[in-house]
DRENMIBA-994998 format. One record per residue (C-alpha): x, y, z; residue number from 1; residue in one letter. Coordinates in pm, 1 decimal, m for minus. Example, Ala and Ser with C-alpha at 12.3 -4.5 7.8 and 13.67 -1.06 7.14 Angstrom:
% residues 2
<site xx="1230.0" yy="m450.0" zz="780.0" num="1" residuo="A"/>
<site xx="1367.0" yy="m106.0" zz="714.0" num="2" residuo="S"/>
% end
This chain:
% residues 262
<site xx="0.0" yy="0.0" zz="0.0" num="1" residuo="M"/>
<site xx="158.5" yy="328.3" zz="m111.5" num="2" residuo="S"/>
<site xx="167.6" yy="648.6" zz="90.1" num="3" residuo="R"/>
<site xx="m39.9" yy="813.3" zz="m182.8" num="4" residuo="I"/>
<site xx="m306.5" yy="544.0" zz="m156.0" num="5" residuo="F"/>
<site xx="m348.6" yy="606.6" zz="215.9" num="6" residuo="T"/>
<site xx="m427.6" yy="975.4" zz="150.2" num="7" residuo="V"/>
<site xx="m741.0" yy="874.8" zz="m40.9" num="8" residuo="F"/>
<site xx="m859.1" yy="587.2" zz="179.0" num="9" residuo="E"/>
<site xx="m1126.2" yy="813.0" zz="327.2" num="10" residuo="D"/>
<site xx="m1296.0" yy="951.7" zz="15.6" num="11" residuo="R"/>
<site xx="m1478.5" yy="1210.0" zz="227.1" num="12" residuo="K"/>
<site xx="m1140.9" yy="1370.6" zz="301.1" num="13" residuo="H"/>
<site xx="m1032.0" yy="1603.8" zz="22.1" num="14" residuo="K"/>
<site xx="m659.4" yy="1593.2" zz="m45.3" num="15" residuo="A"/>
<site xx="m460.9" yy="1916.0" zz="m54.3" num="16" residuo="L"/>
<site xx="m152.8" yy="1888.7" zz="m276.4" num="17" residuo="I"/>
<site xx="114.4" yy="2159.6" zz="m286.0" num="18" residuo="A"/>
<site xx="368.8" yy="2216.2" zz="m562.6" num="19" residuo="Y"/>
<site xx="714.5" yy="2362.2" zz="m502.4" num="20" residuo="I"/>
<site xx="1016.6" yy="2375.7" zz="m730.9" num="21" residuo="T"/>
<site xx="1296.7" yy="2158.5" zz="m594.7" num="22" residuo="A"/>
<site xx="1594.9" yy="2380.1" zz="m512.8" num="23" residuo="G"/>
<site xx="1399.0" yy="2705.9" zz="m512.0" num="24" residuo="Y"/>
<site xx="1485.1" yy="2953.6" zz="m370.7" num="25" residuo="P"/>
<site xx="1770.0" yy="2723.2" zz="m265.7" num="26" residuo="D"/>
<site xx="1803.7" yy="2370.6" zz="m132.6" num="27" residuo="I"/>
<site xx="1743.7" yy="2455.3" zz="232.2" num="28" residuo="E"/>
<site xx="1455.2" yy="2686.2" zz="145.7" num="29" residuo="G"/>
<site xx="1284.2" yy="2411.3" zz="m54.7" num="30" residuo="A"/>
<site xx="1322.4" yy="2161.0" zz="227.8" num="31" residuo="V"/>
<site xx="1185.3" yy="2409.4" zz="480.7" num="32" residuo="Q"/>
<site xx="891.6" yy="2495.1" zz="254.7" num="33" residuo="A"/>
<site xx="800.2" yy="2128.4" zz="203.7" num="34" residuo="A"/>
<site xx="806.6" yy="2056.0" zz="576.7" num="35" residuo="L"/>
<site xx="601.8" yy="2368.5" zz="650.4" num="36" residuo="L"/>
<site xx="342.6" yy="2274.3" zz="388.3" num="37" residuo="L"/>
<site xx="311.8" yy="1923.2" zz="529.7" num="38" residuo="A"/>
<site xx="275.1" yy="2059.7" zz="880.4" num="39" residuo="G"/>
<site xx="14.8" yy="2317.0" zz="776.4" num="40" residuo="S"/>
<site xx="m231.6" yy="2071.1" zz="624.2" num="41" residuo="G"/>
<site xx="m100.9" yy="1948.5" zz="289.0" num="42" residuo="C"/>
<site xx="m148.1" yy="1577.8" zz="221.2" num="43" residuo="D"/>
<site xx="98.9" yy="1542.3" zz="m67.3" num="44" residuo="I"/>
<site xx="399.8" yy="1750.8" zz="m175.2" num="45" residuo="I"/>
<site xx="471.9" yy="1780.0" zz="m546.9" num="46" residuo="E"/>
<site xx="839.8" yy="1851.5" zz="m614.6" num="47" residuo="L"/>
<site xx="911.5" yy="2005.4" zz="m952.8" num="48" residuo="G"/>
<site xx="1242.9" yy="1905.2" zz="m1109.5" num="49" residuo="I"/>
<site xx="1384.9" yy="2219.1" zz="m1276.0" num="50" residuo="P"/>
<site xx="1398.7" yy="2190.8" zz="m1653.6" num="51" residuo="F"/>
<site xx="1504.6" yy="2432.5" zz="m1925.8" num="52" residuo="S"/>
<site xx="1192.1" yy="2382.5" zz="m2139.0" num="53" residuo="D"/>
<site xx="895.5" yy="2341.2" zz="m1900.6" num="54" residuo="P"/>
<site xx="618.2" yy="2335.3" zz="m2159.7" num="55" residuo="M"/>
<site xx="331.0" yy="2288.2" zz="m1912.1" num="56" residuo="A"/>
<site xx="440.7" yy="2561.7" zz="m1670.8" num="57" residuo="D"/>
<site xx="341.2" yy="2926.6" zz="m1664.2" num="58" residuo="G"/>
<site xx="572.1" yy="3221.0" zz="m1599.5" num="59" residuo="L"/>
<site xx="580.9" yy="3189.6" zz="m1219.0" num="60" residuo="T"/>
<site xx="697.6" yy="2830.2" zz="m1212.9" num="61" residuo="I"/>
<site xx="920.5" yy="2881.2" zz="m1518.1" num="62" residuo="Q"/>
<site xx="1099.5" yy="3159.8" zz="m1330.2" num="63" residuo="H"/>
<site xx="1150.1" yy="2949.1" zz="m1017.3" num="64" residuo="S"/>
<site xx="1281.1" yy="2662.9" zz="m1231.2" num="65" residuo="S"/>
<site xx="1521.3" yy="2896.3" zz="m1412.6" num="66" residuo="H"/>
<site xx="1661.8" yy="3029.2" zz="m1085.2" num="67" residuo="L"/>
<site xx="1703.5" yy="2677.9" zz="m948.5" num="68" residuo="A"/>
<site xx="1898.8" yy="2579.7" zz="m1260.7" num="69" residuo="L"/>
<site xx="2118.2" yy="2888.0" zz="m1221.6" num="70" residuo="L"/>
<site xx="2185.9" yy="2771.9" zz="m865.9" num="71" residuo="N"/>
<site xx="2319.9" yy="2444.1" zz="m1004.4" num="72" residuo="G"/>
<site xx="2023.5" yy="2223.3" zz="m913.3" num="73" residuo="V"/>
<site xx="2031.3" yy="1894.2" zz="m1104.8" num="74" residuo="T"/>
<site xx="1813.2" yy="1585.0" zz="m1107.9" num="75" residuo="T"/>
<site xx="2053.3" yy="1428.4" zz="m858.7" num="76" residuo="K"/>
<site xx="2012.1" yy="1734.3" zz="m634.6" num="77" residuo="T"/>
<site xx="1634.6" yy="1686.1" zz="m645.9" num="78" residuo="C"/>
<site xx="1672.5" yy="1331.0" zz="m519.2" num="79" residuo="F"/>
<site xx="1888.3" yy="1463.5" zz="m235.0" num="80" residuo="E"/>
<site xx="1619.9" yy="1719.9" zz="m149.7" num="81" residuo="I"/>
<site xx="1354.5" yy="1447.9" zz="m151.3" num="82" residuo="A"/>
<site xx="1568.7" yy="1236.4" zz="77.3" num="83" residuo="G"/>
<site xx="1611.0" yy="1522.4" zz="322.7" num="84" residuo="R"/>
<site xx="1235.9" yy="1579.3" zz="333.6" num="85" residuo="I"/>
<site xx="1167.8" yy="1206.6" zz="372.2" num="86" residuo="R"/>
<site xx="1408.3" yy="1181.1" zz="665.0" num="87" residuo="S"/>
<site xx="1192.9" yy="1431.5" zz="854.8" num="88" residuo="R"/>
<site xx="839.8" yy="1361.6" zz="729.5" num="89" residuo="S"/>
<site xx="615.9" yy="1079.7" zz="609.1" num="90" residuo="D"/>
<site xx="424.9" yy="1311.2" zz="372.5" num="91" residuo="V"/>
<site xx="385.7" yy="1152.0" zz="27.2" num="92" residuo="P"/>
<site xx="622.4" yy="1303.5" zz="m230.5" num="93" residuo="L"/>
<site xx="558.5" yy="1321.2" zz="m604.4" num="94" residuo="V"/>
<site xx="811.2" yy="1434.9" zz="m863.9" num="95" residuo="F"/>
<site xx="673.8" yy="1660.0" zz="m1139.1" num="96" residuo="M"/>
<site xx="922.6" yy="1641.6" zz="m1422.2" num="97" residuo="T"/>
<site xx="955.4" yy="1616.8" zz="m1797.2" num="98" residuo="Y"/>
<site xx="1059.4" yy="1316.5" zz="m2000.3" num="99" residuo="L"/>
<site xx="1402.9" yy="1444.1" zz="m2102.2" num="100" residuo="N"/>
<site xx="1550.3" yy="1454.4" zz="m1747.1" num="101" residuo="P"/>
<site xx="1418.5" yy="1103.4" zz="m1679.6" num="102" residuo="V"/>
<site xx="1573.0" yy="961.5" zz="m1997.4" num="103" residuo="I"/>
<site xx="1900.4" yy="1146.3" zz="m1936.3" num="104" residuo="S"/>
<site xx="1917.9" yy="1008.9" zz="m1582.9" num="105" residuo="Y"/>
<site xx="1819.2" yy="658.5" zz="m1696.1" num="106" residuo="G"/>
<site xx="1463.2" yy="529.7" zz="m1661.5" num="107" residuo="V"/>
<site xx="1547.6" yy="230.5" zz="m1442.9" num="108" residuo="E"/>
<site xx="1787.3" yy="425.7" zz="m1222.9" num="109" residuo="K"/>
<site xx="1537.7" yy="711.8" zz="m1190.5" num="110" residuo="F"/>
<site xx="1265.6" yy="482.6" zz="m1060.2" num="111" residuo="C"/>
<site xx="1508.9" yy="296.1" zz="m835.8" num="112" residuo="A"/>
<site xx="1629.4" yy="621.5" zz="m682.3" num="113" residuo="D"/>
<site xx="1269.6" yy="732.5" zz="m630.9" num="114" residuo="C"/>
<site xx="1220.7" yy="425.3" zz="m413.2" num="115" residuo="A"/>
<site xx="1556.1" yy="482.6" zz="m240.0" num="116" residuo="L"/>
<site xx="1482.5" yy="846.8" zz="m148.3" num="117" residuo="E"/>
<site xx="1114.1" yy="801.2" zz="m64.3" num="118" residuo="G"/>
<site xx="950.8" yy="952.8" zz="m373.6" num="119" residuo="V"/>
<site xx="607.2" yy="796.5" zz="m412.0" num="120" residuo="D"/>
<site xx="488.1" yy="909.7" zz="m754.5" num="121" residuo="G"/>
<site xx="570.9" yy="1065.2" zz="m1091.1" num="122" residuo="L"/>
<site xx="392.4" yy="1328.4" zz="m1299.2" num="123" residuo="I"/>
<site xx="538.0" yy="1372.4" zz="m1649.6" num="124" residuo="I"/>
<site xx="318.0" yy="1615.8" zz="m1849.0" num="125" residuo="P"/>
<site xx="489.3" yy="1559.0" zz="m2183.8" num="126" residuo="D"/>
<site xx="459.6" yy="1179.3" zz="m2168.5" num="127" residuo="L"/>
<site xx="134.5" yy="1050.6" zz="m2322.2" num="128" residuo="P"/>
<site xx="m9.0" yy="748.5" zz="m2139.7" num="129" residuo="P"/>
<site xx="103.4" yy="418.5" zz="m2286.3" num="130" residuo="G"/>
<site xx="387.4" yy="571.9" zz="m2491.2" num="131" residuo="E"/>
<site xx="671.5" yy="443.8" zz="m2269.0" num="132" residuo="M"/>
<site xx="588.1" yy="101.8" zz="m2123.3" num="133" residuo="P"/>
<site xx="944.5" yy="70.1" zz="m1990.1" num="134" residuo="A"/>
<site xx="884.3" yy="358.5" zz="m1751.7" num="135" residuo="L"/>
<site xx="549.7" yy="223.5" zz="m1635.3" num="136" residuo="D"/>
<site xx="704.9" yy="m118.8" zz="m1575.5" num="137" residuo="I"/>
<site xx="1003.1" yy="24.6" zz="m1385.8" num="138" residuo="S"/>
<site xx="779.9" yy="249.3" zz="m1177.0" num="139" residuo="A"/>
<site xx="557.1" yy="m45.5" zz="m1087.9" num="140" residuo="Q"/>
<site xx="860.9" yy="m258.5" zz="m1003.4" num="141" residuo="R"/>
<site xx="982.6" yy="m0.9" zz="m751.3" num="142" residuo="Y"/>
<site xx="641.4" yy="83.8" zz="m609.7" num="143" residuo="G"/>
<site xx="623.3" yy="432.6" zz="m765.6" num="144" residuo="V"/>
<site xx="281.0" yy="557.5" zz="m873.4" num="145" residuo="D"/>
<site xx="242.8" yy="705.8" zz="m1222.9" num="146" residuo="T"/>
<site xx="7.0" yy="1003.4" zz="m1244.7" num="147" residuo="V"/>
<site xx="m118.6" yy="1096.8" zz="m1590.8" num="148" residuo="Y"/>
<site xx="m316.6" yy="1405.5" zz="m1694.6" num="149" residuo="L"/>
<site xx="m656.2" yy="1468.3" zz="m1849.8" num="150" residuo="V"/>
<site xx="m780.7" yy="1807.5" zz="m1969.4" num="151" residuo="A"/>
<site xx="m1117.9" yy="1959.9" zz="m2064.8" num="152" residuo="P"/>
<site xx="m1047.8" yy="1873.1" zz="m2429.4" num="153" residuo="N"/>
<site xx="m936.4" yy="1513.2" zz="m2367.3" num="154" residuo="S"/>
<site xx="m1101.7" yy="1260.5" zz="m2597.1" num="155" residuo="S"/>
<site xx="m1280.4" yy="950.5" zz="m2463.3" num="156" residuo="P"/>
<site xx="m988.9" yy="740.9" zz="m2591.7" num="157" residuo="E"/>
<site xx="m737.7" yy="959.8" zz="m2407.9" num="158" residuo="R"/>
<site xx="m941.1" yy="936.0" zz="m2088.2" num="159" residuo="I"/>
<site xx="m946.5" yy="556.5" zz="m2109.1" num="160" residuo="R"/>
<site xx="m569.3" yy="546.2" zz="m2165.5" num="161" residuo="L"/>
<site xx="m507.0" yy="775.0" zz="m1868.7" num="162" residuo="V"/>
<site xx="m734.4" yy="566.9" zz="m1646.7" num="163" residuo="A"/>
<site xx="m563.7" yy="243.8" zz="m1755.1" num="164" residuo="H"/>
<site xx="m208.0" yy="370.6" zz="m1698.5" num="165" residuo="N"/>
<site xx="m250.5" yy="586.3" zz="m1386.4" num="166" residuo="S"/>
<site xx="m204.1" yy="485.2" zz="m1026.6" num="167" residuo="S"/>
<site xx="m219.7" yy="694.0" zz="m710.4" num="168" residuo="G"/>
<site xx="m445.7" yy="957.0" zz="m865.4" num="169" residuo="F"/>
<site xx="m530.1" yy="1122.1" zz="m1196.3" num="170" residuo="I"/>
<site xx="m430.7" yy="1484.6" zz="m1251.6" num="171" residuo="Y"/>
<site xx="m726.1" yy="1677.4" zz="m1394.0" num="172" residuo="V"/>
<site xx="m613.9" yy="1997.6" zz="m1566.6" num="173" residuo="V"/>
<site xx="m873.9" yy="2266.7" zz="m1493.0" num="174" residuo="S"/>
<site xx="m813.6" yy="2463.7" zz="m1815.0" num="175" residuo="V"/>
<site xx="m650.8" yy="2417.0" zz="m2152.1" num="176" residuo="T"/>
<site xx="m311.9" yy="2586.3" zz="m2122.8" num="177" residuo="G"/>
<site xx="m23.2" yy="2616.4" zz="m1878.7" num="178" residuo="V"/>
<site xx="m2.4" yy="2653.1" zz="m1503.0" num="179" residuo="T"/>
<site xx="m71.1" yy="2990.1" zz="m1341.4" num="180" residuo="G"/>
<site xx="m309.5" yy="3181.5" zz="m1118.7" num="181" residuo="V"/>
<site xx="m655.3" yy="3224.2" zz="m1275.5" num="182" residuo="R"/>
<site xx="m999.6" yy="3347.5" zz="m1179.5" num="183" residuo="N"/>
<site xx="m1200.8" yy="3042.6" zz="m1284.6" num="184" residuo="G"/>
<site xx="m1215.0" yy="2697.3" zz="m1439.6" num="185" residuo="F"/>
<site xx="m1303.6" yy="2572.2" zz="m1784.2" num="186" residuo="S"/>
<site xx="m1679.2" yy="2545.7" zz="m1844.2" num="187" residuo="S"/>
<site xx="m1624.2" yy="2182.7" zz="m1943.4" num="188" residuo="G"/>
<site xx="m1446.5" yy="2078.2" zz="m1624.7" num="189" residuo="L"/>
<site xx="m1752.7" yy="1915.4" zz="m1471.1" num="190" residuo="G"/>
<site xx="m1808.9" yy="1712.9" zz="m1786.2" num="191" residuo="D"/>
<site xx="m1453.6" yy="1581.5" zz="m1798.5" num="192" residuo="V"/>
<site xx="m1475.7" yy="1481.5" zz="m1431.2" num="193" residuo="I"/>
<site xx="m1799.1" yy="1296.0" zz="m1505.2" num="194" residuo="S"/>
<site xx="m1647.5" yy="1122.3" zz="m1806.9" num="195" residuo="N"/>
<site xx="m1344.0" yy="1005.7" zz="m1610.3" num="196" residuo="V"/>
<site xx="m1565.3" yy="880.2" zz="m1326.3" num="197" residuo="R"/>
<site xx="m1745.8" yy="656.8" zz="m1576.8" num="198" residuo="K"/>
<site xx="m1430.6" yy="455.7" zz="m1651.8" num="199" residuo="V"/>
<site xx="m1235.2" yy="447.2" zz="m1324.3" num="200" residuo="T"/>
<site xx="m1257.4" yy="489.8" zz="m948.7" num="201" residuo="D"/>
<site xx="m898.9" yy="619.6" zz="m920.3" num="202" residuo="I"/>
<site xx="m899.8" yy="946.9" zz="m720.0" num="203" residuo="P"/>
<site xx="m913.2" yy="1267.6" zz="m926.2" num="204" residuo="L"/>
<site xx="m721.0" yy="1582.0" zz="m829.3" num="205" residuo="C"/>
<site xx="m770.9" yy="1918.4" zz="m997.0" num="206" residuo="I"/>
<site xx="m478.5" yy="2150.1" zz="m1069.2" num="207" residuo="G"/>
<site xx="m375.1" yy="2452.3" zz="m1283.4" num="208" residuo="F"/>
<site xx="m502.2" yy="2793.2" zz="m1174.6" num="209" residuo="G"/>
<site xx="m619.8" yy="2732.4" zz="m817.5" num="210" residuo="I"/>
<site xx="m509.2" yy="3037.6" zz="m622.2" num="211" residuo="S"/>
<site xx="m713.1" yy="3058.4" zz="m302.2" num="212" residuo="G"/>
<site xx="m970.4" yy="2905.4" zz="m66.4" num="213" residuo="P"/>
<site xx="m1274.6" yy="2983.6" zz="m283.3" num="214" residuo="R"/>
<site xx="m1140.1" yy="2807.9" zz="m592.0" num="215" residuo="Q"/>
<site xx="m1007.2" yy="2522.3" zz="m377.9" num="216" residuo="A"/>
<site xx="m1353.5" yy="2463.9" zz="m233.8" num="217" residuo="V"/>
<site xx="m1506.8" yy="2466.3" zz="m583.8" num="218" residuo="E"/>
<site xx="m1249.5" yy="2215.6" zz="m707.5" num="219" residuo="A"/>
<site xx="m1286.8" yy="1991.4" zz="m402.1" num="220" residuo="A"/>
<site xx="m1661.7" yy="1977.0" zz="m460.7" num="221" residuo="A"/>
<site xx="m1592.4" yy="1817.8" zz="m800.7" num="222" residuo="L"/>
<site xx="m1293.3" yy="1596.6" zz="m725.5" num="223" residuo="A"/>
<site xx="m1101.6" yy="1410.3" zz="m456.4" num="224" residuo="D"/>
<site xx="m817.8" yy="1657.3" zz="m424.5" num="225" residuo="G"/>
<site xx="m687.2" yy="2004.2" zz="m506.5" num="226" residuo="V"/>
<site xx="m341.0" yy="2099.8" zz="m638.0" num="227" residuo="I"/>
<site xx="m195.2" yy="2447.2" zz="m578.4" num="228" residuo="I"/>
<site xx="135.0" yy="2553.6" zz="m733.9" num="229" residuo="G"/>
<site xx="187.9" yy="2902.0" zz="m876.2" num="230" residuo="S"/>
<site xx="30.8" yy="3080.3" zz="m578.2" num="231" residuo="R"/>
<site xx="263.7" yy="2892.9" zz="m344.1" num="232" residuo="I"/>
<site xx="568.7" yy="2996.0" zz="m547.4" num="233" residuo="I"/>
<site xx="446.3" yy="3358.0" zz="m543.1" num="234" residuo="Q"/>
<site xx="422.7" yy="3352.5" zz="m163.7" num="235" residuo="L"/>
<site xx="770.0" yy="3198.2" zz="m139.6" num="236" residuo="M"/>
<site xx="903.8" yy="3479.3" zz="m359.2" num="237" residuo="E"/>
<site xx="737.0" yy="3737.0" zz="m138.1" num="238" residuo="K"/>
<site xx="869.5" yy="3647.8" zz="204.7" num="239" residuo="E"/>
<site xx="1131.9" yy="3371.4" zz="216.5" num="240" residuo="G"/>
<site xx="1187.0" yy="3134.9" zz="512.6" num="241" residuo="P"/>
<site xx="1028.4" yy="3070.8" zz="758.2" num="242" residuo="P"/>
<site xx="732.2" yy="3132.9" zz="521.0" num="243" residuo="Y"/>
<site xx="480.3" yy="3245.8" zz="782.3" num="244" residuo="R"/>
<site xx="237.3" yy="3390.4" zz="525.8" num="245" residuo="E"/>
<site xx="258.4" yy="3072.0" zz="320.8" num="246" residuo="L"/>
<site xx="177.0" yy="2862.0" zz="625.5" num="247" residuo="G"/>
<site xx="m124.1" yy="3079.7" zz="707.2" num="248" residuo="E"/>
<site xx="m244.4" yy="3059.5" zz="345.6" num="249" residuo="F"/>
<site xx="m233.6" yy="2678.8" zz="348.1" num="250" residuo="I"/>
<site xx="m411.2" yy="2661.0" zz="683.6" num="251" residuo="R"/>
<site xx="m688.2" yy="2883.0" zz="542.8" num="252" residuo="Q"/>
<site xx="m726.1" yy="2663.7" zz="235.0" num="253" residuo="V"/>
<site xx="m728.2" yy="2347.7" zz="446.6" num="254" residuo="R"/>
<site xx="m991.0" yy="2490.6" zz="680.9" num="255" residuo="A"/>
<site xx="m1208.4" yy="2606.5" zz="389.4" num="256" residuo="S"/>
<site xx="m1199.0" yy="2267.6" zz="218.8" num="257" residuo="I"/>
<site xx="m1272.6" yy="2081.0" zz="541.8" num="258" residuo="D"/>
<site xx="m1549.1" yy="2323.3" zz="636.2" num="259" residuo="G"/>
<site xx="m1721.8" yy="2286.3" zz="301.9" num="260" residuo="A"/>
<site xx="m1695.9" yy="1907.0" zz="316.0" num="261" residuo="A"/>
<site xx="m1845.0" yy="1903.2" zz="664.7" num="262" residuo="A"/>
% end
């Protein structure tokens, strides 16, 4: 039973997932932020591996990734960061990366090191489901969940492929486009949630554009979890460690989601 699975055992509990860029603003700052987020009510921490061509990321996350790369953060560094977090917390960790860093590192070694450093899942936005069986097999061998994405414009065939190849949860993209703070969701989001529910009971988590308690509550009403990224990076830019405002923001979101569910 994976750490991610245990988050969704109680389907009445809505998962709160936080994204940070590994190595941003620096290694220690990323570790501190992850531990703070876990302690403030986040159920899963998504660690972004910095990459030079982050096609799914908006300007905020692109900028944090660029600065991390300038600081010399590598894929190996990201594993070290994950290991430091794991040594101090049992919070599930998920790497958000792109296919190129995984191939460069070596697919088998990447999955093996995920298991070694306590990384529980992988999100690879530029990898279509079913296109790299070797990665799915390696991930399964080492007990690493593979999280694939569906969007408002996903076809029925794409939805079935995502459902067949995903474990842990399915990442539901709230809008067609890249990450970033937005004021609302796609008008077709409810339909895509309904269509995915018809073919699988894997938990669904909504991300892209969720920036505050109100949107988080709306997303949690549709799905099993909520993913917040760009707003967290903005708050990290604003204040730096010990991230008091960030901690208060997460506690507000957690309380709003729990209050609405109750």
